[in-house]
N, CA, C and O atoms as CSV, one atom per row, in Angstrom:
chain,resi,resn,atom,element,x,y,z
A,1,MET,N,N,-2.594,11.415,30.549
A,1,MET,CA,C,-3.965,11.494,30.133
A,1,MET,C,C,-4.238,10.359,29.145
A,1,MET,O,O,-3.488,10.176,28.186
A,2,GLU,N,N,-5.289,9.611,29.373
A,2,GLU,CA,C,-5.645,8.493,28.515
A,2,GLU,C,C,-6.566,8.980,27.405
A,2,GLU,O,O,-7.519,9.717,27.658
A,3,LYS,N,N,-6.276,8.563,26.171
A,3,LYS,CA,C,-7.106,8.944,25.031
A,3,LYS,C,C,-7.950,7.760,24.612
A,3,LYS,O,O,-7.516,6.611,24.697
A,4,ASN,N,N,-9.153,8.045,24.162
A,4,ASN,CA,C,-10.047,7.010,23.671
A,4,ASN,C,C,-9.795,6.829,22.175
A,4,ASN,O,O,-10.067,7.726,21.378
A,5,HIS,N,N,-9.278,5.674,21.808
A,5,HIS,CA,C,-8.978,5.399,20.409
A,5,HIS,C,C,-9.934,4.364,19.833
A,5,HIS,O,O,-9.587,3.649,18.893
A,6,GLU,N,N,-11.129,4.283,20.392
A,6,GLU,CA,C,-12.115,3.345,19.884
A,6,GLU,C,C,-12.558,3.779,18.493
A,6,GLU,O,O,-12.821,4.959,18.258
A,7,ILE,N,N,-12.638,2.841,17.593
A,7,ILE,CA,C,-12.980,3.133,16.206
A,7,ILE,C,C,-14.424,2.729,15.954
A,7,ILE,O,O,-14.826,1.608,16.263
A,8,ASP,N,N,-15.203,3.650,15.391
A,8,ASP,CA,C,-16.586,3.373,15.020
A,8,ASP,C,C,-16.568,2.775,13.617
A,8,ASP,O,O,-16.331,3.481,12.636
A,9,LEU,N,N,-16.819,1.480,13.528
A,9,LEU,CA,C,-16.722,0.783,12.246
A,9,LEU,C,C,-17.747,1.270,11.236
A,9,LEU,O,O,-17.498,1.208,10.032
A,10,LYS,N,N,-18.895,1.754,11.700
A,10,LYS,CA,C,-19.900,2.274,10.764
A,10,LYS,C,C,-19.412,3.562,10.107
A,10,LYS,O,O,-19.662,3.791,8.924
A,11,ILE,N,N,-18.722,4.394,10.867
A,11,ILE,CA,C,-18.171,5.627,10.298
A,11,ILE,C,C,-17.053,5.292,9.313
A,11,ILE,O,O,-16.987,5.860,8.223
A,12,VAL,N,N,-16.179,4.372,9.700
A,12,VAL,CA,C,-15.096,3.938,8.806
A,12,VAL,C,C,-15.691,3.373,7.516
A,12,VAL,O,O,-15.250,3.716,6.419
A,13,GLY,N,N,-16.682,2.517,7.654
A,13,GLY,CA,C,-17.340,1.938,6.480
A,13,GLY,C,C,-17.984,2.999,5.606
A,13,GLY,O,O,-17.952,2.908,4.379
A,14,GLY,N,N,-18.566,3.999,6.241
A,14,GLY,CA,C,-19.182,5.086,5.488
A,14,GLY,C,C,-18.167,5.870,4.674
A,14,GLY,O,O,-18.459,6.297,3.556
A,15,ARG,N,N,-16.989,6.058,5.224
A,15,ARG,CA,C,-15.925,6.758,4.487
A,15,ARG,C,C,-15.468,5.930,3.289
A,15,ARG,O,O,-15.207,6.467,2.212
A,16,ILE,N,N,-15.376,4.622,3.490
A,16,ILE,CA,C,-15.004,3.729,2.387
A,16,ILE,C,C,-16.080,3.781,1.309
A,16,ILE,O,O,-15.768,3.898,0.124
A,17,ARG,N,N,-17.342,3.694,1.713
A,17,ARG,CA,C,-18.459,3.739,0.769
A,17,ARG,C,C,-18.444,5.051,-0.026
A,17,ARG,O,O,-18.590,5.041,-1.248
A,18,ALA,N,N,-18.267,6.175,0.669
A,18,ALA,CA,C,-18.264,7.479,0.002
A,18,ALA,C,C,-17.136,7.574,-1.023
A,18,ALA,O,O,-17.334,8.088,-2.124
A,19,ALA,N,N,-15.960,7.081,-0.661
A,19,ALA,CA,C,-14.819,7.120,-1.587
A,19,ALA,C,C,-15.083,6.225,-2.797
A,19,ALA,O,O,-14.773,6.597,-3.929
A,20,ARG,N,N,-15.650,5.059,-2.558
A,20,ARG,CA,C,-15.959,4.126,-3.658
A,20,ARG,C,C,-16.977,4.753,-4.603
A,20,ARG,O,O,-16.820,4.693,-5.822
A,21,GLN,N,N,-18.017,5.350,-4.039
A,21,GLN,CA,C,-19.057,5.964,-4.857
A,21,GLN,C,C,-18.525,7.159,-5.640
A,21,GLN,O,O,-18.935,7.383,-6.779
A,22,ARG,N,N,-17.611,7.932,-5.040
A,22,ARG,CA,C,-16.999,9.054,-5.763
A,22,ARG,C,C,-16.262,8.570,-7.009
A,22,ARG,O,O,-16.183,9.280,-8.011
A,23,LEU,N,N,-15.725,7.354,-6.933
A,23,LEU,CA,C,-15.013,6.779,-8.079
A,23,LEU,C,C,-15.957,6.088,-9.059
A,23,LEU,O,O,-15.529,5.632,-10.119
A,24,GLY,N,N,-17.234,6.009,-8.709
A,24,GLY,CA,C,-18.213,5.376,-9.585
A,24,GLY,C,C,-18.096,3.863,-9.634
A,24,GLY,O,O,-18.434,3.247,-10.645
A,25,LEU,N,N,-17.622,3.261,-8.558
A,25,LEU,CA,C,-17.418,1.809,-8.509
A,25,LEU,C,C,-18.517,1.122,-7.709
A,25,LEU,O,O,-19.006,1.665,-6.718
A,26,THR,N,N,-18.897,-0.067,-8.142
A,26,THR,CA,C,-19.748,-0.914,-7.315
A,26,THR,C,C,-18.852,-1.575,-6.266
A,26,THR,O,O,-17.626,-1.538,-6.373
A,27,GLN,N,N,-19.467,-2.169,-5.267
A,27,GLN,CA,C,-18.675,-2.893,-4.266
A,27,GLN,C,C,-17.886,-4.011,-4.936
A,27,GLN,O,O,-16.724,-4.247,-4.608
A,28,GLU,N,N,-18.524,-4.689,-5.871
A,28,GLU,CA,C,-17.879,-5.810,-6.550
A,28,GLU,C,C,-16.661,-5.338,-7.356
A,28,GLU,O,O,-15.604,-5.967,-7.312
A,29,LYS,N,N,-16.813,-4.234,-8.088
A,29,LYS,CA,C,-15.697,-3.704,-8.893
A,29,LYS,C,C,-14.561,-3.211,-7.997
A,29,LYS,O,O,-13.387,-3.414,-8.309
A,30,ALA,N,N,-14.908,-2.569,-6.896
A,30,ALA,CA,C,-13.880,-2.106,-5.964
A,30,ALA,C,C,-13.140,-3.302,-5.372
A,30,ALA,O,O,-11.915,-3.289,-5.252
A,31,ALA,N,N,-13.891,-4.326,-5.006
A,31,ALA,CA,C,-13.286,-5.521,-4.409
A,31,ALA,C,C,-12.339,-6.215,-5.386
A,31,ALA,O,O,-11.342,-6.806,-4.972
A,32,GLU,N,N,-12.649,-6.143,-6.677
A,32,GLU,CA,C,-11.788,-6.763,-7.690
A,32,GLU,C,C,-10.399,-6.128,-7.724
A,32,GLU,O,O,-9.450,-6.744,-8.210
A,33,ARG,N,N,-10.271,-4.924,-7.223
A,33,ARG,CA,C,-8.970,-4.247,-7.174
A,33,ARG,C,C,-8.134,-4.729,-5.986
A,33,ARG,O,O,-6.996,-4.297,-5.806
A,34,THR,N,N,-8.707,-5.625,-5.179
A,34,THR,CA,C,-8.061,-6.122,-3.962
A,34,THR,C,C,-8.161,-7.637,-3.912
A,34,THR,O,O,-8.614,-8.274,-4.863
A,35,ASP,N,N,-7.734,-8.209,-2.787
A,35,ASP,CA,C,-7.922,-9.642,-2.531
A,35,ASP,C,C,-9.180,-9.885,-1.705
A,35,ASP,O,O,-9.363,-10.971,-1.156
A,36,ILE,N,N,-10.040,-8.885,-1.616
A,36,ILE,CA,C,-11.236,-8.944,-0.774
A,36,ILE,C,C,-12.425,-9.367,-1.633
A,36,ILE,O,O,-12.544,-8.935,-2.779
A,37,THR,N,N,-13.299,-10.202,-1.094
A,37,THR,CA,C,-14.508,-10.573,-1.827
A,37,THR,C,C,-15.521,-9.431,-1.750
A,37,THR,O,O,-15.463,-8.592,-0.850
A,38,GLY,N,N,-16.435,-9.413,-2.692
A,38,GLY,CA,C,-17.490,-8.402,-2.679
A,38,GLY,C,C,-18.332,-8.480,-1.418
A,38,GLY,O,O,-18.741,-7.455,-0.874
A,39,GLN,N,N,-18.592,-9.693,-0.955
A,39,GLN,CA,C,-19.393,-9.879,0.256
A,39,GLN,C,C,-18.674,-9.309,1.484
A,39,GLN,O,O,-19.296,-8.652,2.319
A,40,TYR,N,N,-17.377,-9.557,1.592
A,40,TYR,CA,C,-16.614,-9.040,2.730
A,40,TYR,C,C,-16.525,-7.519,2.656
A,40,TYR,O,O,-16.608,-6.835,3.676
A,41,TRP,N,N,-16.354,-6.991,1.430
A,41,TRP,CA,C,-16.328,-5.533,1.240
A,41,TRP,C,C,-17.622,-4.931,1.789
A,41,TRP,O,O,-17.596,-3.917,2.486
A,42,SER,N,N,-18.740,-5.559,1.472
A,42,SER,CA,C,-20.038,-5.080,1.959
A,42,SER,C,C,-20.089,-5.062,3.483
A,42,SER,O,O,-20.591,-4.108,4.078
A,43,LEU,N,N,-19.577,-6.105,4.108
A,43,LEU,CA,C,-19.559,-6.168,5.573
A,43,LEU,C,C,-18.696,-5.053,6.167
A,43,LEU,O,O,-19.032,-4.493,7.211
A,44,LEU,N,N,-17.594,-4.738,5.504
A,44,LEU,CA,C,-16.726,-3.657,5.980
A,44,LEU,C,C,-17.417,-2.303,5.824
A,44,LEU,O,O,-17.355,-1.466,6.725
A,45,GLU,N,N,-18.072,-2.089,4.688
A,45,GLU,CA,C,-18.747,-0.812,4.444
A,45,GLU,C,C,-19.900,-0.567,5.409
A,45,GLU,O,O,-20.186,0.576,5.765
A,46,THR,N,N,-20.550,-1.624,5.824
A,46,THR,CA,C,-21.686,-1.463,6.738
A,46,THR,C,C,-21.258,-1.502,8.198
A,46,THR,O,O,-22.087,-1.349,9.096
A,47,GLY,N,N,-19.975,-1.707,8.437
A,47,GLY,CA,C,-19.472,-1.717,9.806
A,47,GLY,C,C,-19.787,-2.982,10.569
A,47,GLY,O,O,-19.675,-3.013,11.795
A,48,ARG,N,N,-20.182,-4.031,9.861
A,48,ARG,CA,C,-20.500,-5.296,10.529
A,48,ARG,C,C,-19.280,-6.188,10.699
A,48,ARG,O,O,-19.355,-7.238,11.336
A,49,GLU,N,N,-18.158,-5.767,10.128
A,49,GLU,CA,C,-16.922,-6.552,10.227
A,49,GLU,C,C,-15.749,-5.596,10.394
A,49,GLU,O,O,-15.759,-4.488,9.858
A,50,ARG,N,N,-14.746,-6.031,11.137
A,50,ARG,CA,C,-13.517,-5.251,11.332
A,50,ARG,C,C,-12.424,-5.904,10.490
A,50,ARG,O,O,-12.149,-7.095,10.632
A,51,GLY,N,N,-11.809,-5.120,9.619
A,51,GLY,CA,C,-10.750,-5.642,8.771
A,51,GLY,C,C,-9.397,-5.571,9.457
A,51,GLY,O,O,-9.234,-4.916,10.486
A,52,SER,N,N,-8.441,-6.253,8.870
A,52,SER,CA,C,-7.059,-6.187,9.353
A,52,SER,C,C,-6.386,-4.949,8.763
A,52,SER,O,O,-6.938,-4.297,7.876
A,53,VAL,N,N,-5.214,-4.636,9.253
A,53,VAL,CA,C,-4.450,-3.519,8.689
A,53,VAL,C,C,-4.205,-3.780,7.202
A,53,VAL,O,O,-4.337,-2.871,6.383
A,54,SER,N,N,-3.854,-5.000,6.858
A,54,SER,CA,C,-3.612,-5.361,5.465
A,54,SER,C,C,-4.854,-5.124,4.609
A,54,SER,O,O,-4.753,-4.630,3.486
A,55,THR,N,N,-6.012,-5.473,5.135
A,55,THR,CA,C,-7.267,-5.270,4.410
A,55,THR,C,C,-7.501,-3.789,4.151
A,55,THR,O,O,-7.819,-3.393,3.029
A,56,TYR,N,N,-7.343,-2.972,5.188
A,56,TYR,CA,C,-7.565,-1.534,5.019
A,56,TYR,C,C,-6.513,-0.907,4.099
A,56,TYR,O,O,-6.817,0.053,3.391
A,57,LEU,N,N,-5.295,-1.425,4.097
A,57,LEU,CA,C,-4.276,-0.932,3.162
A,57,LEU,C,C,-4.673,-1.231,1.717
A,57,LEU,O,O,-4.488,-0.395,0.833
A,58,GLN,N,N,-5.217,-2.421,1.479
A,58,GLN,CA,C,-5.681,-2.775,0.135
A,58,GLN,C,C,-6.817,-1.858,-0.306
A,58,GLN,O,O,-6.852,-1.396,-1.447
A,59,ILE,N,N,-7.741,-1.604,0.610
A,59,ILE,CA,C,-8.868,-0.719,0.298
A,59,ILE,C,C,-8.364,0.684,-0.007
A,59,ILE,O,O,-8.787,1.306,-0.981
A,60,ALA,N,N,-7.464,1.174,0.825
A,60,ALA,CA,C,-6.916,2.513,0.615
A,60,ALA,C,C,-6.254,2.608,-0.759
A,60,ALA,O,O,-6.453,3.588,-1.477
A,61,ASP,N,N,-5.479,1.608,-1.123
A,61,ASP,CA,C,-4.811,1.604,-2.421
A,61,ASP,C,C,-5.828,1.558,-3.561
A,61,ASP,O,O,-5.685,2.273,-4.552
A,62,ALA,N,N,-6.841,0.726,-3.421
A,62,ALA,CA,C,-7.857,0.578,-4.468
A,62,ALA,C,C,-8.654,1.859,-4.682
A,62,ALA,O,O,-9.101,2.136,-5.795
A,63,LEU,N,N,-8.831,2.637,-3.622
A,63,LEU,CA,C,-9.659,3.846,-3.697
A,63,LEU,C,C,-8.835,5.129,-3.694
A,63,LEU,O,O,-9.383,6.223,-3.561
A,64,ASP,N,N,-7.528,4.995,-3.838
A,64,ASP,CA,C,-6.614,6.145,-3.841
A,64,ASP,C,C,-6.771,6.978,-2.567
A,64,ASP,O,O,-6.897,8.202,-2.616
A,65,LEU,N,N,-6.759,6.288,-1.433
A,65,LEU,CA,C,-6.879,6.916,-0.122
A,65,LEU,C,C,-5.642,6.602,0.708
A,65,LEU,O,O,-4.794,5.804,0.309
A,66,THR,N,N,-5.557,7.235,1.852
A,66,THR,CA,C,-4.578,6.857,2.866
A,66,THR,C,C,-5.353,6.270,4.035
A,66,THR,O,O,-6.575,6.406,4.099
A,67,LEU,N,N,-4.665,5.627,4.948
A,67,LEU,CA,C,-5.345,5.137,6.147
A,67,LEU,C,C,-5.903,6.299,6.957
A,67,LEU,O,O,-6.940,6.161,7.605
A,68,ASP,N,N,-5.230,7.433,6.927
A,68,ASP,CA,C,-5.762,8.618,7.600
A,68,ASP,C,C,-7.121,8.999,7.026
A,68,ASP,O,O,-8.036,9.351,7.771
A,69,ASP,N,N,-7.257,8.929,5.698
A,69,ASP,CA,C,-8.535,9.267,5.073
A,69,ASP,C,C,-9.647,8.343,5.560
A,69,ASP,O,O,-10.790,8.769,5.722
A,70,ILE,N,N,-9.309,7.087,5.790
A,70,ILE,CA,C,-10.303,6.104,6.218
A,70,ILE,C,C,-10.638,6.249,7.697
A,70,ILE,O,O,-11.806,6.169,8.079
A,71,PHE,N,N,-9.624,6.462,8.529
A,71,PHE,CA,C,-9.848,6.419,9.972
A,71,PHE,C,C,-10.014,7.769,10.657
A,71,PHE,O,O,-10.530,7.836,11.772
A,72,TYR,N,N,-9.587,8.836,10.006
A,72,TYR,CA,C,-9.678,10.155,10.640
A,72,TYR,C,C,-10.460,11.096,9.749
A,72,TYR,O,O,-10.110,11.309,8.588
A,73,GLU,N,N,-11.513,11.651,10.297
A,73,GLU,CA,C,-12.488,12.420,9.515
A,73,GLU,C,C,-11.898,13.587,8.739
A,73,GLU,O,O,-12.158,13.716,7.542
A,74,LYS,N,N,-11.134,14.415,9.365
A,74,LYS,CA,C,-10.718,15.665,8.733
A,74,LYS,C,C,-9.282,15.676,8.224
A,74,LYS,O,O,-8.875,16.651,7.592
A,75,ILE,N,N,-8.505,14.636,8.473
A,75,ILE,CA,C,-7.080,14.707,8.156
A,75,ILE,C,C,-6.813,14.880,6.661
A,75,ILE,O,O,-5.909,15.623,6.278
A,76,GLY,N,N,-7.588,14.202,5.815
A,76,GLY,CA,C,-7.395,14.347,4.374
A,76,GLY,C,C,-7.688,15.757,3.910
A,76,GLY,O,O,-6.968,16.306,3.077
A,77,VAL,N,N,-8.734,16.336,4.441
A,77,VAL,CA,C,-9.087,17.712,4.102
A,77,VAL,C,C,-7.997,18.654,4.581
A,77,VAL,O,O,-7.595,19.559,3.849
A,78,LEU,N,N,-7.517,18.454,5.793
A,78,LEU,CA,C,-6.476,19.319,6.334
A,78,LEU,C,C,-5.197,19.227,5.514
A,78,LEU,O,O,-4.543,20.241,5.271
A,79,ARG,N,N,-4.835,18.022,5.084
A,79,ARG,CA,C,-3.628,17.834,4.288
A,79,ARG,C,C,-3.757,18.577,2.957
A,79,ARG,O,O,-2.818,19.241,2.519
A,80,THR,N,N,-4.925,18.462,2.316
A,80,THR,CA,C,-5.151,19.147,1.050
A,80,THR,C,C,-5.134,20.656,1.238
A,80,THR,O,O,-4.530,21.383,0.449
A,81,GLU,N,N,-5.803,21.125,2.295
A,81,GLU,CA,C,-5.819,22.564,2.570
A,81,GLU,C,C,-4.405,23.095,2.770
A,81,GLU,O,O,-4.063,24.162,2.261
A,82,LYS,N,N,-3.595,22.365,3.499
A,82,LYS,CA,C,-2.217,22.797,3.753
A,82,LYS,C,C,-1.450,22.910,2.437
A,82,LYS,O,O,-0.722,23.878,2.217
A,83,ALA,N,N,-1.617,21.919,1.569
A,83,ALA,CA,C,-0.940,21.951,0.273
A,83,ALA,C,C,-1.444,23.112,-0.578
A,83,ALA,O,O,-0.657,23.787,-1.241
A,84,LEU,N,N,-2.747,23.341,-0.560
A,84,LEU,CA,C,-3.310,24.444,-1.337
A,84,LEU,C,C,-2.841,25.793,-0.816
A,84,LEU,O,O,-2.575,26.712,-1.592
A,85,LEU,N,N,-2.742,25.903,0.488
A,85,LEU,CA,C,-2.315,27.168,1.075
A,85,LEU,C,C,-0.881,27.516,0.691
A,85,LEU,O,O,-0.526,28.691,0.600
A,86,LYS,N,N,-0.062,26.498,0.469
A,86,LYS,CA,C,1.319,26.752,0.053
A,86,LYS,C,C,1.358,27.373,-1.342
A,86,LYS,O,O,2.197,28.227,-1.627
A,87,GLY,N,N,0.433,26.930,-2.215
A,87,GLY,CA,C,0.467,27.387,-3.598
A,87,GLY,C,C,-0.584,28.423,-3.945
A,87,GLY,O,O,-0.489,29.054,-4.998
A,88,GLY,N,N,-1.565,28.616,-3.112
A,88,GLY,CA,C,-2.641,29.555,-3.410
A,88,GLY,C,C,-3.246,30.084,-2.133
A,88,GLY,O,O,-3.050,29.520,-1.056
A,89,ASP,N,N,-3.975,31.157,-2.255
A,89,ASP,CA,C,-4.540,31.803,-1.071
A,89,ASP,C,C,-5.999,31.396,-0.890
A,89,ASP,O,O,-6.848,31.732,-1.715
A,90,LEU,N,N,-6.285,30.676,0.187
A,90,LEU,CA,C,-7.653,30.282,0.516
A,90,LEU,C,C,-8.179,31.047,1.720
A,90,LEU,O,O,-9.217,30.694,2.281
A,91,SER,N,N,-7.471,32.085,2.114
A,91,SER,CA,C,-7.843,32.789,3.348
A,91,SER,C,C,-9.204,33.464,3.259
A,91,SER,O,O,-9.845,33.698,4.283
A,92,ASP,N,N,-9.657,33.780,2.039
A,92,ASP,CA,C,-10.959,34.425,1.919
A,92,ASP,C,C,-12.090,33.419,1.702
A,92,ASP,O,O,-13.233,33.815,1.473
A,93,CYS,N,N,-11.779,32.121,1.772
A,93,CYS,CA,C,-12.790,31.072,1.609
A,93,CYS,C,C,-13.364,30.675,2.963
A,93,CYS,O,O,-12.675,30.698,3.983
A,94,THR,N,N,-14.634,30.314,2.944
A,94,THR,CA,C,-15.251,29.792,4.161
A,94,THR,C,C,-14.786,28.358,4.359
A,94,THR,O,O,-14.191,27.763,3.460
A,95,ALA,N,N,-15.055,27.807,5.527
A,95,ALA,CA,C,-14.700,26.406,5.797
A,95,ALA,C,C,-15.411,25.489,4.808
A,95,ALA,O,O,-14.828,24.517,4.326
A,96,GLU,N,N,-16.665,25.798,4.510
A,96,GLU,CA,C,-17.425,24.979,3.561
A,96,GLU,C,C,-16.802,25.051,2.162
A,96,GLU,O,O,-16.710,24.034,1.474
A,97,GLU,N,N,-16.382,26.229,1.745
A,97,GLU,CA,C,-15.744,26.381,0.438
A,97,GLU,C,C,-14.420,25.622,0.378
A,97,GLU,O,O,-14.108,25.000,-0.638
A,98,ARG,N,N,-13.640,25.667,1.459
A,98,ARG,CA,C,-12.381,24.912,1.496
A,98,ARG,C,C,-12.658,23.413,1.425
A,98,ARG,O,O,-11.914,22.675,0.780
A,99,GLN,N,N,-13.726,22.959,2.085
A,99,GLN,CA,C,-14.117,21.548,2.035
A,99,GLN,C,C,-14.449,21.155,0.595
A,99,GLN,O,O,-14.003,20.111,0.120
A,100,ILE,N,N,-15.220,21.977,-0.095
A,100,ILE,CA,C,-15.596,21.693,-1.482
A,100,ILE,C,C,-14.353,21.657,-2.373
A,100,ILE,O,O,-14.216,20.771,-3.216
A,101,ILE,N,N,-13.460,22.609,-2.188
A,101,ILE,CA,C,-12.217,22.635,-2.966
A,101,ILE,C,C,-11.410,21.367,-2.707
A,101,ILE,O,O,-10.893,20.758,-3.644
A,102,SER,N,N,-11.300,20.971,-1.457
A,102,SER,CA,C,-10.547,19.773,-1.097
A,102,SER,C,C,-11.156,18.529,-1.736
A,102,SER,O,O,-10.438,17.705,-2.302
A,103,GLU,N,N,-12.477,18.391,-1.646
A,103,GLU,CA,C,-13.151,17.229,-2.230
A,103,GLU,C,C,-12.990,17.215,-3.747
A,103,GLU,O,O,-12.831,16.153,-4.347
A,104,THR,N,N,-13.032,18.389,-4.363
A,104,THR,CA,C,-12.846,18.489,-5.807
A,104,THR,C,C,-11.443,18.046,-6.204
A,104,THR,O,O,-11.268,17.326,-7.187
A,105,VAL,N,N,-10.452,18.475,-5.443
A,105,VAL,CA,C,-9.066,18.078,-5.716
A,105,VAL,C,C,-8.918,16.563,-5.581
A,105,VAL,O,O,-8.272,15.930,-6.416
A,106,HIS,N,N,-9.511,15.976,-4.536
A,106,HIS,CA,C,-9.429,14.522,-4.351
A,106,HIS,C,C,-10.111,13.787,-5.504
A,106,HIS,O,O,-9.583,12.792,-5.999
A,107,ALA,N,N,-11.283,14.269,-5.936
A,107,ALA,CA,C,-12.002,13.634,-7.043
A,107,ALA,C,C,-11.206,13.748,-8.341
A,107,ALA,O,O,-11.133,12.791,-9.113
A,108,LEU,N,N,-10.616,14.903,-8.579
A,108,LEU,CA,C,-9.798,15.102,-9.773
A,108,LEU,C,C,-8.589,14.169,-9.760
A,108,LEU,O,O,-8.254,13.568,-10.781
A,109,LYS,N,N,-7.947,14.052,-8.622
A,109,LYS,CA,C,-6.790,13.163,-8.496
A,109,LYS,C,C,-7.191,11.718,-8.799
A,109,LYS,O,O,-6.474,11.009,-9.504
A,110,ALA,N,N,-8.330,11.285,-8.268
A,110,ALA,CA,C,-8.803,9.920,-8.509
A,110,ALA,C,C,-9.125,9.714,-9.987
A,110,ALA,O,O,-8.811,8.662,-10.545
A,111,ALA,N,N,-9.747,10.704,-10.624
A,111,ALA,CA,C,-10.073,10.597,-12.045
A,111,ALA,C,C,-8.804,10.514,-12.891
A,111,ALA,O,O,-8.740,9.739,-13.845
A,112,LEU,N,N,-7.813,11.300,-12.547
A,112,LEU,CA,C,-6.541,11.252,-13.270
A,112,LEU,C,C,-5.865,9.893,-13.107
A,112,LEU,O,O,-5.273,9.372,-14.052
A,113,LYS,N,N,-5.956,9.327,-11.920
A,113,LYS,CA,C,-5.359,8.010,-11.677
A,113,LYS,C,C,-6.060,6.948,-12.520
A,113,LYS,O,O,-5.410,6.077,-13.098
A,114,ARG,N,N,-7.410,7.026,-12.587
A,114,ARG,CA,C,-8.163,6.060,-13.401
A,114,ARG,C,C,-7.767,6.177,-14.871
A,114,ARG,O,O,-7.592,5.166,-15.552
A,115,THR,N,N,-7.628,7.401,-15.356
A,115,THR,CA,C,-7.240,7.633,-16.748
A,115,THR,C,C,-5.848,7.076,-17.013
A,115,THR,O,O,-5.607,6.467,-18.056
A,116,ARG,N,N,-4.947,7.280,-16.087
A,116,ARG,CA,C,-3.571,6.801,-16.214
A,116,ARG,C,C,-3.517,5.275,-16.266
A,116,ARG,O,O,-2.655,4.707,-16.936
A,117,GLU,N,N,-4.431,4.612,-15.562
A,117,GLU,CA,C,-4.416,3.150,-15.480
A,117,GLU,C,C,-5.028,2.478,-16.701
A,117,GLU,O,O,-4.919,1.262,-16.852
A,118,ARG,N,N,-5.660,3.239,-17.562
A,118,ARG,CA,C,-6.295,2.642,-18.762
A,118,ARG,C,C,-5.294,2.263,-19.800
A,118,ARG,O,O,-5.664,1.753,-20.858
């Protein structure tokens, strides 16, 4: 069976934009954490340009993401949910509540990383 692995660059860019905004960074400030120019970062976020693996690795590192977080919609949430389920019971939470908990954990982790880097 053949699988379609076509990547929608606008969706990928949107995930990058959302992660950057969660960290409170401008495109220029985020780009400064990498070897990418602010202009190229903008092209990636809007889906008008396709980056290399190296480029996406730099972005992931700058935004405290994994490539899965950038390219696969639910994998980051699923990974967080799995970790939470090991240590706590989320069985009485709705899918929306688990999503909020996951996003909160990711935001907290990013904030802690920023504090550590100061």
